[in-house]
C-alpha atoms as a printed R data frame, in Angstrom:
    type eleno elety resid chain resno      x       y       z
1   ATOM     1    CA   MET     A     1 76.880  13.896 -29.201
2   ATOM     2    CA   ASN     A     2 79.800  12.762 -26.715
3   ATOM     3    CA   LEU     A     3 79.453   8.946 -26.509
4   ATOM     4    CA   ILE     A     4 82.376   8.924 -24.091
5   ATOM     5    CA   ALA     A     5 80.469  11.204 -21.508
6   ATOM     6    CA   GLY     A     6 77.370   8.635 -21.944
7   ATOM     7    CA   ILE     A     7 79.628   5.980 -21.024
8   ATOM     8    CA   ASP     A     8 81.147   7.810 -18.003
9   ATOM     9    CA   ILE     A     9 77.604   7.983 -16.935
10  ATOM    10    CA   THR     A    10 76.666   4.618 -17.394
11  ATOM    11    CA   ALA     A    11 79.796   3.502 -15.230
12  ATOM    12    CA   GLY     A    12 78.561   5.394 -12.578
13  ATOM    13    CA   ALA     A    13 75.349   3.532 -12.598
14  ATOM    14    CA   LEU     A    14 77.267   0.113 -13.239
15  ATOM    15    CA   ASN     A    15 79.243   0.843 -10.262
16  ATOM    16    CA   ALA     A    16 76.114   1.708  -8.238
17  ATOM    17    CA   GLN     A    17 73.998  -1.323  -9.220
18  ATOM    18    CA   LYS     A    18 77.208  -3.686  -8.174
19  ATOM    19    CA   THR     A    19 77.113  -2.368  -5.124
20  ATOM    20    CA   ARG     A    20 73.457  -2.791  -4.478
21  ATOM    21    CA   LEU     A    21 74.144  -6.362  -5.709
22  ATOM    22    CA   ASP     A    22 76.620  -6.630  -2.860
23  ATOM    23    CA   VAL     A    23 74.593  -5.467  -0.317
24  ATOM    24    CA   VAL     A    24 71.478  -7.457  -1.082
25  ATOM    25    CA   ALA     A    25 74.162 -10.742  -1.452
26  ATOM    26    CA   GLN     A    26 75.383  -9.678   2.112
27  ATOM    27    CA   ASN     A    27 71.672  -9.571   3.479
28  ATOM    28    CA   ILE     A    28 70.801 -12.710   2.248
29  ATOM    29    CA   ALA     A    29 74.070 -14.611   3.497
30  ATOM    30    CA   ASN     A    30 73.161 -13.055   6.934
31  ATOM    31    CA   ALA     A    31 69.422 -13.865   6.923
32  ATOM    32    CA   GLN     A    32 70.009 -16.204   9.944
33  ATOM    33    CA   THR     A    33 73.079 -14.494  11.777
34  ATOM    34    CA   THR     A    34 71.534 -13.845  15.292
35  ATOM    35    CA   ARG     A    35 75.290 -12.590  16.768
36  ATOM    36    CA   THR     A    36 77.409  -9.937  14.894
37  ATOM    37    CA   ALA     A    37 80.621  -8.626  15.948
38  ATOM    38    CA   SER     A    38 78.837  -5.432  17.417
39  ATOM    39    CA   GLY     A    39 76.631  -7.994  19.357
40  ATOM    40    CA   GLY     A    40 72.712  -8.672  18.293
41  ATOM    41    CA   ALA     A    41 71.011  -9.932  15.235
42  ATOM    42    CA   TYR     A    42 72.185  -8.867  11.928
43  ATOM    43    CA   GLN     A    43 70.404  -5.285  10.535
44  ATOM    44    CA   ARG     A    44 69.713  -5.498   6.917
45  ATOM    45    CA   GLN     A    45 71.431  -3.017   4.883
46  ATOM    46    CA   VAL     A    46 69.970  -0.503   2.662
47  ATOM    47    CA   VAL     A    47 71.521   1.140  -0.377
48  ATOM    48    CA   SER     A    48 70.301   4.891  -1.310
49  ATOM    49    CA   PHE     A    49 71.469   6.390  -4.370
50  ATOM    50    CA   GLU     A    50 72.238  10.091  -5.042
51  ATOM    51    CA   THR     A    51 72.839  12.075  -8.278
52  ATOM    52    CA   GLN     A    52 76.175  13.589  -8.972
53  ATOM    53    CA   MET     A    53 77.119  16.294 -11.446
54  ATOM    54    CA   ILE     A    54 79.865  15.410 -14.088
55  ATOM    55    CA   ARG     A    55 81.375  18.748 -15.914
56  ATOM    56    CA   GLN     A    56 82.465  17.863 -19.376
57  ATOM    57    CA   GLY     A    57 84.667  20.531 -21.110
58  ATOM    58    CA   GLY     A    58 86.012  22.270 -18.334
59  ATOM    59    CA   PHE     A    59 84.676  25.670 -16.849
60  ATOM    60    CA   GLY     A    60 81.552  26.602 -18.612
61  ATOM    61    CA   GLY     A    61 81.114  23.273 -20.487
62  ATOM    62    CA   PRO     A    62 78.048  21.508 -20.165
63  ATOM    63    CA   SER     A    63 76.823  19.267 -16.730
64  ATOM    64    CA   LEU     A    64 75.466  15.887 -16.890
65  ATOM    65    CA   GLN     A    65 74.133  13.915 -14.078
66  ATOM    66    CA   SER     A    66 75.434  10.394 -13.007
67  ATOM    67    CA   VAL     A    67 74.410   8.058 -10.155
68  ATOM    68    CA   ARG     A    68 76.351   7.048  -7.259
69  ATOM    69    CA   ILE     A    69 75.796   5.298  -3.853
70  ATOM    70    CA   GLY     A    70 74.886   7.743  -1.509
71  ATOM    71    CA   ASN     A    71 74.905   5.934   1.721
72  ATOM    72    CA   ILE     A    72 74.621   2.322   3.135
73  ATOM    73    CA   THR     A    73 72.368   2.227   6.423
74  ATOM    74    CA   PRO     A    74 71.486  -0.254   8.496
75  ATOM    75    CA   ASP     A    75 67.433  -0.994   8.278
76  ATOM    76    CA   ARG     A    76 66.232  -0.240  12.003
77  ATOM    77    CA   THR     A    77 63.090  -2.589  11.474
78  ATOM    78    CA   PRO     A    78 62.860  -5.007  14.629
79  ATOM    79    CA   GLY     A    79 63.958  -8.540  13.916
80  ATOM    80    CA   GLN     A    80 61.070 -11.200  14.553
81  ATOM    81    CA   GLN     A    81 61.269 -12.862  17.958
82  ATOM    82    CA   VAL     A    82 61.517 -16.728  17.924
83  ATOM    83    CA   TYR     A    83 60.991 -18.938  20.648
84  ATOM    84    CA   ASN     A    84 64.000 -21.437  20.902
85  ATOM    85    CA   PRO     A    85 65.170 -22.044  24.412
86  ATOM    86    CA   GLN     A    86 68.072 -23.987  22.882
87  ATOM    87    CA   HIS     A    87 69.467 -21.569  20.767
88  ATOM    88    CA   PRO     A    88 72.899 -20.076  21.898
89  ATOM    89    CA   ASP     A    89 71.684 -16.259  21.771
90  ATOM    90    CA   ALA     A    90 68.322 -16.955  23.332
91  ATOM    91    CA   SER     A    91 67.005 -14.659  26.350
92  ATOM    92    CA   PRO     A    92 66.276 -16.103  29.577
93  ATOM    93    CA   ASP     A    93 62.826 -16.414  28.537
94  ATOM    94    CA   GLY     A    94 63.870 -18.485  25.711
95  ATOM    95    CA   MET     A    95 63.259 -16.001  23.055
96  ATOM    96    CA   VAL     A    96 65.727 -15.271  20.029
97  ATOM    97    CA   THR     A    97 66.013 -11.931  18.114
98  ATOM    98    CA   MET     A    98 66.061 -13.134  14.149
99  ATOM    99    CA   PRO     A    99 67.456 -10.567  11.741
100 ATOM   100    CA   ASN     A   100 64.949  -8.393   9.755
101 ATOM   101    CA   VAL     A   101 66.084  -9.888   6.889
102 ATOM   102    CA   ASN     A   102 62.927 -10.670   4.635
103 ATOM   103    CA   LEU     A   103 63.994 -13.177   1.783
104 ATOM   104    CA   SER     A   104 61.446 -12.340  -0.578
105 ATOM   105    CA   TYR     A   105 62.286  -8.444  -0.558
106 ATOM   106    CA   GLU     A   106 65.813  -9.622  -0.932
107 ATOM   107    CA   MET     A   107 65.012 -11.621  -4.022
108 ATOM   108    CA   VAL     A   108 63.004  -8.696  -5.273
109 ATOM   109    CA   ASP     A   109 65.823  -6.132  -4.705
110 ATOM   110    CA   LEU     A   110 68.213  -8.807  -6.361
111 ATOM   111    CA   ILE     A   111 66.439  -9.049  -9.489
112 ATOM   112    CA   THR     A   112 65.468  -5.232  -9.702
113 ATOM   113    CA   ALA     A   113 69.262  -4.477  -9.573
114 ATOM   114    CA   SER     A   114 70.589  -7.270 -11.995
115 ATOM   115    CA   ARG     A   115 67.744  -6.057 -14.460
116 ATOM   116    CA   ALA     A   116 69.120  -2.221 -14.059
117 ATOM   117    CA   TYR     A   117 72.568  -3.728 -14.455
118 ATOM   118    CA   GLU     A   118 71.856  -5.370 -17.349
119 ATOM   119    CA   ALA     A   119 69.850  -2.522 -18.786
120 ATOM   120    CA   ASN     A   120 72.902  -0.305 -18.111
121 ATOM   121    CA   LEU     A   121 75.356  -2.834 -19.941
122 ATOM   122    CA   SER     A   122 73.058  -2.438 -23.122
123 ATOM   123    CA   VAL     A   123 73.659   1.389 -23.134
124 ATOM   124    CA   VAL     A   124 77.303   0.875 -23.156
125 ATOM   125    CA   LYS     A   125 77.217  -1.873 -26.044
126 ATOM   126    CA   ASN     A   126 74.827   0.727 -28.189
127 ATOM   127    CA   ALA     A   127 77.187   3.504 -27.439
128 ATOM   128    CA   LYS     A   128 80.021   1.266 -28.601
129 ATOM   129    CA   GLN     A   129 78.100   0.455 -31.602
130 ATOM   130    CA   MET     A   130 77.353   3.900 -32.438
131 ATOM   131    CA   ALA     A   131 81.198   4.875 -32.121
132 ATOM   132    CA   MET     A   132 82.153   2.200 -34.521
133 ATOM   133    CA   LYS     A   133 79.602   3.015 -37.135
134 ATOM   134    CA   THR     A   134 80.590   6.896 -36.778
135 ATOM   135    CA   LEU     A   135 84.535   5.564 -37.299
136 ATOM   136    CA   GLU     A   136 83.292   3.808 -40.277
137 ATOM   137    CA   ILE     A   137 81.555   6.556 -41.742
138 ATOM   138    CA   GLY     A   138 84.805   8.614 -41.203
139 ATOM   139    CA   LYS     A   139 86.972   6.223 -43.301
């Protein structure tokens, strides 16, 4: 069993979950941003994952699958309209378009991503322990 390949696969998953955590943190930080550089309210960002093949051992060697970020896309769900005529971004009728960020959903995403990250760290820790035991046997 190739433990290094297992760690390589887990590293891809760790990087993907780290990116997911970063995007969720960005969504939470912009939950009240009604004006962005591109204009309009902040749009929640969504991370999608995809698998990638990792070929081991050159041509004809075994192929393994790892996870990577497919793309990060804006959620096109419309934001809530709030009546606040004193807001600098209010329309002539006093309505402000708020970001489409739901803090409850973001917290669920945050917890899910952090748990997945922790699980992948456990895989790396166990692979390291197995490698150390293997080296001890070889002495």
